[in-house]
Residue, then its C-alpha position, 0 to 999 in steps of 0.5 A: m781370581s783372573i789376572f783380569t779381574d785383579y788388575k780391573k780391581e787394582i786399577m778401579t781402586a787407585a782411579h778412586n784414591d784421592r791421595i793419588s789423584m792430588a800427587l798427580a794433579r800437582a805433578i801433571k801442572s808442574y812438568r808440563g809448565n818446565t817442560n814448555d818453558a824449556l823448549k821455548k828457551f830452547p826450540h832447536t830441542i825439537k828440530m834436534a829430536e827429529e835427528v835423534r829419532e833417525i840416530k835411535a832407528q838406526a842403532v836400534l837394528n844395530m844393537d849387536k854390533l854396537a854392544e860388541q864395539a862398546c864392550r871392546a871399547v870398555e875393555d880398552n879403558k881397562g873396564k870389564a864389559y859382558i852382554a847379557r842375553t837373558v834377565e838370568d844371564a844379567l843376575k848371574i853376572v851381577d851375582n858373580l861380581v857382587g857375592k854376598g854381604k856387601l853394601i850397595v848403594k844404587g842410582k835409579s836405573m829402569t833397566g834394574e827395575e825391570i829384572g827386579l835387581r834390587e829385591h834379587l841383591e837383598e834375597h842374596g844378603n847384600e844391604v842395598y840402598e836406593t839413593d834417588l829420592g823417589e826410589f828411596i821413598i819406595q823402598k821404605l814405603g815397600s811399595r813399587p815405582m809408579h813412573i819411569l822418571s819420578p818413581a815416587i810421583h804418587v806420593p804427595k808430600e804429606d805422605v812423605a812427612a808421615l814416613f821420614s817421621k817414622i824413619t827418624g822418630k822426629e816429627l817432620p812437617a810436610d815441607i818439601g825443603t825439610l824432607v829433601a834435607t832428612a833424605r840427605e842425612l839418612l843417606r850421606e854417610k852410606y855412599f862412603k861406606a859402600d862396597i859397590g855403586m850401581s847405576g844405569a846410563n841414559v845413553v851410550a856411546a859405543e865408539t868409546g864406550t862412554l855412559f852418560i848419566i843425567e841427574n839432578e840430585g847428585n846421587i849417582r855421582l857419588a854413588t858411582g865416584a865414591p865405592p871401590v866398585h862402579i857396576s852399571l847395567i843397561g839395555m842394549e837399546k841405550l847404545v848408539p854410534t858415536l859420542g856426537d850421537a850421545y851428546k844429542v840423545a842426552e840433550v834431547t832426553w833432558r829437555y823433555a825430561n822437564y830441564t832446561v839443563p840438569s845439574y849433572v851430565s856424568l860421562v863414565s868410560g872406565p875405572s878412575k886413573t892418573g897420569d901424574i907421576e911421571k905421565v904413566t897412567t895408573y888406574g884406581a886413584h880417588g874413584p872406582k878401581e873397578f869398573h863394569v858394564i852389563f849390556m842386556d838384552g833381555g828380548r830387545t833383539e827380538l822386539a827389533k825385528n818388529p817394525i811396529l813394536r820396535q818403536e818402543l826401543y826407540c824411547l829416551r825414558c824422559g817420561g813425558c808420555l805419561y803426564e799426557c796419557p788421561v788413564f795414567a793421570v788417574t791411576a798412576g803406575h797402576f797402569g802397567d807394570r814397572y813400565f807404564a801405559g802403551m809402553g808398558a803392554v809391550w814390555a809385559a806381553m813380549m819382554a816380560g813374558d807376561e801376555e795376560k798383563g800385557a793384554a789387560v794394559a793394552y785394552t786399557c789404553l784408549t789408543c787417544g794419541r795424546c802420548k805421541t804429541r809430547c814423546p820427542m821420538k812420536i812413537d806412535t803408541p796407538e799404532v803400537v797397541v792395535e799392533l799387540r792387540r793383533l799379535l795376542v789375539d792371533r795367539g790365542 
């Protein structure tokens, strides 16, 4: 059976799944209302998004230089920094840092998802806990994320109740507050027993090596603050030149990601330190003793050479485009692989090397342009998809 036949069967099955339709209808309504309210309250964000697009456009053309600058800054801050050219390089660096038999708590990371990080760590004998609620649900379901920001967006509360009831051995109601409290109880001790905490980052300021990590649950702050070692895996497209640039990227990201303001924005530049005894800076205070940052290329610098396709590297991962996509609304993350819709087509074909899957997704896209109207970076996904189709046809 060809990949096209498998893919068609998968999306048609998803399109007729009432549970997915119910969950997505609820989520789309909430997202649109919350985001519209946030932009009405802070209308300057729309203008700032135009500035951020220019920041990203220039940064993407200089990813190598920015990565080298960020590595120097991290090292100056007593951390360790690495540039991984390939997925294999990234996994090898992780293996050298982690080893085997470790307890790991992990924040949600699309770059980690991109390379199958959790599965890889588990295969090497480590115990890994996803700490983002959505990722935790997906992990325990043995499923895969269906949205870049809200991985369990396709799972209604009734199904979460059934899952958590099975895990705890208690009959839990389909009450979201109760389910959130249950996840807190299940994960709380893991943060303080973990050997290693892992994260991604929303944006990185190259001049200082500072990671900006946006969240609401508080799980990433615990996962990166409690264990003795913090390892962060970050796509090189997240780099921008200055702290000022990074602040702007962060603000636009969270507004278009559904929030007036997030509960937490962590700025991490190195391992924990103190200067409270005779003003002598000493590393390894209450937080991590070790800080490791891996900047991954994985095809990004090559993609940046295409003047049309490189728009996908401007993406802030706010997820807004998916809530406007008519195909995603009925199929969820079955419309793509790890990354979804038009972006998913580019990532599959150009980054993962799966041209058949990329073509299948590209020709499912309606090129209607609704995604572009919501996108803060005004990524022209219809233009991108048409260009991708042309390239794939030329390659035969």
